N, C-alpha and C positions, 0 to 999 in steps of 0.2 A: 569483599569488599560493599557498603552500606551501596543503597540505589535510594532513586529520587522518581516520584511518577510524576510528569510531565502532563497534564489536560491542552485539548483544543476542542471546541462547541463549536459547531457549523449548524443549521436547519439542513436537515433532512434535503427539504425540497429543492437546496443550493445543488445539492447533487446529480449528475443529469444518470437517466438509469444506463449500464452499459457501456459506462466513461469512464476514465477518469481522471481524477483532480488532485496537483500538488498545491500539498497546506505544508507548513513549517510549524513543527510544535517541539519549540526552546530550542530553536537552533536545527532540527530536527530533519531533513526531508522526507514526507510521508506521502505515496501515493493511493490515493481512497476510491476506492471502488465500491459503486453501489451497484448490485444488480436486484432487482425487485425491491424488496425490504431489508435485504441484508448487506450491509456494509462491511468491507474489508480492508485493513489496512498494513500498508509493505513499505519497507523501506522505497525510497524512489530512484537511488542510487542505482543504478544497473552492477551486479558483481565484475562481470567482467569488462566491460569499459566501464568508463562516466559518464554517463548515458542518464538523463533524465527519464526514468521508466511509462510516469505519466504522461508521456508523450507518443506511448506506445500502444498499441490496438488490444481490447479485452477482449477474451475469447467468452462471453458470459455462458456457454452452455458447458463451459469443462474448467471454467473456473480458475481462470490465467489470465497475463498478459503476456504480451513478446514487447522484448528491445527495440526499437526504433533503428538500431543503429545494424546489431549484427542478427537480431532475429531470435536469439534467446528468451526462451519464455522461463515463467517462473509460475507457479502453485498462488494462487491468492490464498490460499487457506492455511499452507506450509512456509513461502517463502523458498521450497524445494524450488534449486531450477535440473528443469525438466529437459532442455535442451542447448545441444553445443553451440556458440562456444561457451556457455559459463556453465563452468561446474561445481561455483558455492554461491551456497543460500544466501538470500536478503532476507533482512528482519520483519517479522509479522507483529502486530500490535496489536492492542486487542480494543476491540468499539463495542461499543451501548447508545441502542436505538432507545427513543423512551419522548412520547409526547411532540413529536415530532425534531428531535434536535439528536445531535450526531455529536459522543462523546469518544473523542481517541487517548488511548492513553501510550504513553512512552516512558518506558522504563529508561534511564540514566543510574552510570555508576559516579559516585562523586570525588 
C-alpha cells in the first residue's frame, strides 16, 4: 500500500523539557516529548485504553511515558509497552530538530 508522509513543524521552545504535549498531524494524535534537546514522537493514544498519553507522566531518565489511566508505561524510543496492563506497542514517529524548529514525520497509508 502506498504511503504518504504528513508533517507538522513547531518551535522547539514550545515544548517544555520533561513533559508531553499533544499535537495532531493529519488527523493523527501524536505525543511529543522533549528531553534536553531530543524530541520523541509517539502515538498519543494508549494501546490498552483510549486515553491520551500526553496527559501522563514522563520519566525522562528512562525515556518512558506513563498512561494516566492504568499506569502502563511505553518506551519513547520504540513505542513498546513496558508494563501491564498494556501489551501492544504504540507507533513512533521520526522527528528532526533544526534551527530551533521540530518537524514530525507521520507515515500514513492512502
